[in-house]
Wavefront OBJ file of the C-alpha trace (Angstrom):
o trace
v -80.302 211.752 -180.822
v -81.128 208.280 -177.977
v -81.480 205.414 -180.479
v -82.165 201.975 -177.887
v -79.419 199.589 -179.427
v -81.992 197.023 -179.312
v -83.563 199.227 -182.241
v -83.644 198.231 -186.487
v -83.381 201.073 -188.489
v -83.530 200.500 -192.051
v -79.484 201.999 -193.580
v -81.658 204.419 -195.603
v -84.233 206.304 -193.208
v -83.108 208.799 -191.524
v -83.174 209.770 -188.319
v -82.598 212.954 -187.668
v -80.498 214.061 -183.963
v -82.492 214.642 -181.126
v -85.116 212.011 -181.888
v -85.814 209.332 -179.226
v -85.853 205.542 -180.810
v -86.888 202.761 -178.120
v -86.470 199.108 -177.165
v -86.982 196.792 -180.254
v -88.489 199.611 -182.407
v -88.666 198.777 -186.561
v -88.114 201.172 -188.722
v -88.167 200.718 -192.473
v -86.686 201.695 -195.953
v -86.677 205.241 -196.317
v -88.512 206.335 -193.297
v -87.425 209.875 -191.879
v -88.537 210.594 -187.620
v -87.718 214.368 -186.843
v -85.449 215.041 -183.732
v -88.640 215.796 -181.488
v -90.075 213.182 -181.898
v -89.984 210.088 -179.918
v -90.567 206.531 -180.363
v -92.062 204.076 -177.685
v -90.840 200.651 -177.651
v -91.556 198.397 -180.238
v -92.903 201.176 -182.057
v -92.734 199.686 -185.823
v -92.241 201.909 -189.001
v -93.218 200.185 -192.315
v -91.208 201.859 -195.171
v -91.942 205.735 -196.819
v -93.451 206.502 -192.978
v -92.719 210.049 -192.497
v -93.037 211.421 -188.331
v -91.925 215.006 -188.157
v -92.707 218.243 -184.998
v -93.287 217.357 -181.382
v -94.526 214.051 -181.449
v -94.715 211.169 -179.454
v -95.808 208.292 -180.424
v -96.792 204.786 -177.939
v -95.439 201.769 -177.528
v -96.510 198.907 -179.932
v -98.354 201.019 -182.638
v -97.545 200.408 -186.177
v -98.030 203.264 -189.442
v -97.478 201.555 -192.856
v -95.894 202.994 -195.852
v -96.886 206.493 -196.783
v -98.100 207.925 -193.898
v -97.848 211.372 -192.612
v -97.705 211.754 -189.189
v -97.252 215.314 -187.092
v -96.836 218.330 -189.438
v -97.825 221.038 -189.142
v -101.996 222.079 -188.850
v -102.958 222.550 -192.135
v -104.313 226.237 -190.644
v -103.384 229.982 -191.344
v -103.547 231.397 -188.373
v -101.110 228.550 -187.210
v -97.375 230.713 -187.333
v -95.403 227.842 -186.437
v -95.533 228.189 -182.645
v -94.571 224.548 -180.361
v -97.678 222.323 -180.844
v -97.832 218.114 -179.900
v -98.747 215.637 -181.070
v -99.183 212.616 -178.392
v -100.207 208.891 -179.972
v -101.293 206.290 -177.877
v -100.151 203.011 -177.229
v -101.382 199.975 -179.831
v -102.997 201.958 -182.800
v -102.829 199.928 -186.525
v -102.195 203.938 -188.797
v -102.538 202.420 -192.437
v -101.593 203.746 -195.870
v -101.556 207.334 -196.287
v -103.132 208.638 -193.213
v -102.160 212.317 -192.154
v -102.101 213.065 -188.341
v -101.517 216.833 -187.330
v -99.481 218.792 -184.141
v -102.165 220.730 -182.547
v -102.546 225.019 -182.741
v -101.997 227.628 -179.965
v -105.826 228.686 -180.301
v -106.537 224.788 -180.065
v -104.856 224.393 -176.840
v -101.717 222.772 -179.098
v -102.110 219.497 -178.354
v -103.928 217.108 -180.972
v -104.427 213.642 -179.199
v -105.108 210.146 -180.085
v -105.726 207.474 -177.292
v -104.953 203.456 -177.773
v -106.047 200.541 -179.063
v -107.434 202.910 -182.278
v -107.651 201.811 -185.946
v -107.126 205.112 -188.426
v -107.549 203.087 -192.001
v -105.901 204.042 -195.227
v -106.239 207.905 -196.207
v -107.932 209.093 -193.078
v -107.081 212.781 -191.543
v -107.550 213.495 -188.306
v -106.409 217.343 -187.531
v -104.972 219.760 -185.078
v -106.493 219.635 -182.251
v -108.607 216.231 -182.041
v -109.591 214.690 -179.332
v -109.429 210.811 -180.356
v -110.697 208.197 -177.242
v -109.614 204.554 -177.201
v -110.476 201.569 -179.127
v -111.294 204.433 -182.189
v -111.826 202.898 -186.323
v -112.014 205.761 -188.878
v -112.461 203.863 -192.310
v -110.794 204.587 -195.329
v -110.574 208.493 -196.309
v -112.968 209.848 -193.746
v -111.778 213.801 -192.127
v -112.009 214.823 -188.524
v -111.425 218.025 -189.210
v -110.031 221.154 -186.578
v -110.692 221.110 -182.647
v -113.267 217.606 -183.104
v -113.621 215.274 -179.802
v -114.219 211.521 -180.998
v -114.691 209.070 -177.767
v -113.823 206.068 -176.645
v -115.546 203.029 -178.990
v -116.750 205.682 -181.883
v -116.480 204.441 -185.633
v -116.407 206.567 -188.452
v -118.187 205.203 -191.916
v -115.943 206.037 -194.604
v -115.257 208.843 -196.839
v -117.062 210.697 -193.997
v -116.109 213.753 -193.110
v -116.471 215.421 -189.135
v -116.894 218.956 -188.973
v -114.985 221.435 -187.212
v -115.526 222.029 -183.050
v -118.339 218.279 -183.766
v -118.292 216.338 -180.378
v -118.920 212.519 -181.046
v -120.029 210.556 -178.141
v -118.567 207.324 -176.645
v -120.301 204.280 -178.883
v -121.614 206.199 -181.458
v -121.692 205.115 -185.060
v -121.183 207.037 -188.412
v -122.381 205.353 -191.719
v -120.525 206.135 -194.659
v -121.004 209.062 -196.655
v -121.959 211.261 -193.772
v -121.672 214.721 -193.171
v -121.230 215.024 -189.544
v -121.854 218.931 -188.618
v -122.899 218.961 -184.922
v -122.630 216.822 -182.331
v -124.069 212.941 -181.968
v -125.069 211.932 -178.224
v -123.762 208.536 -177.159
v -124.227 205.560 -178.422
v -126.128 206.839 -181.527
v -126.306 206.146 -185.308
v -126.044 208.428 -187.731
v -126.291 207.946 -191.644
v -126.833 209.454 -194.892
v -125.573 212.325 -196.542
v -126.417 215.039 -194.958
v -125.978 212.751 -191.560
v -129.020 212.320 -189.520
v -129.221 210.783 -185.892
v -131.068 207.939 -186.877
v -131.281 205.334 -183.999
v -128.899 203.912 -181.574
v -125.393 201.492 -182.076
v -126.856 198.741 -181.230
v -124.451 196.716 -183.109
v -121.983 198.039 -181.183
v -123.595 198.078 -177.942
v -124.341 194.308 -178.425
v -121.277 193.136 -179.422
v -119.125 195.206 -175.804
v -121.836 192.908 -173.755
v -123.877 195.659 -172.467
v -126.407 194.031 -170.554
v -130.110 193.278 -172.330
v -131.915 195.849 -169.536
v -129.312 199.027 -170.792
v -130.016 198.191 -173.932
v -133.731 198.655 -172.966
v -133.464 202.055 -170.823
v -131.371 203.727 -173.976
v -133.466 203.175 -176.029
v -136.676 204.039 -174.030
v -134.189 206.981 -173.243
v -133.516 207.729 -177.278
v -137.993 207.273 -177.786
v -138.167 210.334 -174.986
v -135.616 212.215 -176.810
v -137.734 211.869 -179.909
v -140.972 212.600 -178.933
v -141.079 213.812 -174.974
v -142.368 217.100 -174.261
v -139.692 220.138 -173.958
v -136.466 221.238 -175.242
v -133.816 218.677 -176.401
v -131.537 219.758 -173.502
v -135.481 219.958 -171.054
v -136.005 216.101 -171.864
v -132.219 214.826 -171.278
v -132.125 216.607 -167.602
v -135.610 214.862 -167.408
v -134.440 211.345 -168.782
v -131.348 211.985 -166.439
v -133.856 212.419 -163.164
v -135.721 209.242 -163.835
v -132.883 206.695 -164.899
v -129.692 205.456 -163.347
v -128.642 203.829 -166.249
v -124.974 204.099 -166.477
v -125.284 204.150 -170.311
v -127.482 206.501 -169.799
v -126.280 208.566 -167.770
v -123.374 209.010 -169.976
v -125.585 209.689 -172.497
v -127.556 212.991 -170.670
v -124.073 214.036 -169.221
v -122.555 214.492 -172.840
v -125.827 217.108 -173.747
v -125.373 218.807 -171.121
v -122.074 219.084 -171.296
v -120.676 222.377 -173.217
v -120.835 222.677 -176.379
v -119.322 225.111 -179.449
v -121.992 222.824 -181.834
v -125.549 222.367 -181.565
v -127.241 218.392 -181.668
v -128.376 215.950 -184.427
v -131.705 214.919 -182.947
v -133.857 212.187 -183.499
v -135.816 212.447 -186.778
l 1 2 3 4 5 6 7 8 9 10 11 12 13 14 15 16 17 18 19 20 21 22 23 24 25 26 27 28 29 30 31 32 33 34 35 36 37 38 39 40 41 42 43 44 45 46 47 48 49 50 51 52 53 54 55 56 57 58 59 60 61 62 63 64 65 66 67 68 69 70 71 72 73 74 75 76 77 78 79 80 81 82 83 84 85 86 87 88 89 90 91 92 93 94 95 96 97 98 99 100 101 102 103 104 105 106 107 108 109 110 111 112 113 114 115 116 117 118 119 120 121 122 123 124 125 126 127 128 129 130 131 132 133 134 135 136 137 138 139 140 141 142 143 144 145 146 147 148 149 150 151 152 153 154 155 156 157 158 159 160 161 162 163 164 165 166 167 168 169 170 171 172 173 174 175 176 177 178 179 180 181 182 183 184 185 186 187 188 189 190 191 192 193 194 195 196 197 198 199 200 201 202 203 204 205 206 207 208 209 210 211 212 213 214 215 216 217 218 219 220 221 222 223 224 225 226 227 228 229 230 231 232 233 234 235 236 237 238 239 240 241 242 243 244 245 246 247 248 249 250 251 252 253 254 255 256 257 258 259 260 261 262 263 264 265
């Protein structure tokens, strides 16, 4: 066990031998930290937090009461193999959140980026890759092997189907079930999620230039109404427009995928 002398640990908490606790860490009452856990500097666990498995938590991350972090995957194929959960810096992980380690079949690692907000009751399943500044709202779930790129927002009570990719800057409305890939900066809403436009509010909040938003609007219209297949339209857009944001969209569409795409209605 390696506990930095500046760490503060409530006497009711259990820190198992082998755990590594960084400088300025604060661990509240009735927490359990497993033997393969690494808490970076200034991590804070509120009360009744369980951090298990081969799990690392980045600096300045705060985990709230009754969260269960790093337990084994909810996958019947899992047979006790050594897998990991890697959480980045400055995340806020709220009450009753669950995040699982990876599986051997999925690469062995569940990875969460920096500066995320994971609201109460949400779930990040095995082998998910979550980008930076992602927000997952209350009681939403990302199934195994999902990819959420940077700046994605998932609305409350939504579900992301296994293997689905959600491109950077996209927003998923509340109460949506997303079964296919979502293009970068897309807007998805409806009980069976449909691609219903662009996340214009998110683009404006991030200060994206007007000309890039205009280019994205034109690209989306071409994807919706242009000639040829969806991928043919995307390739044509990429050849005709050099906007960074349009190129993000084209690169995402032309990339490898295990699902089909949500296409504009």
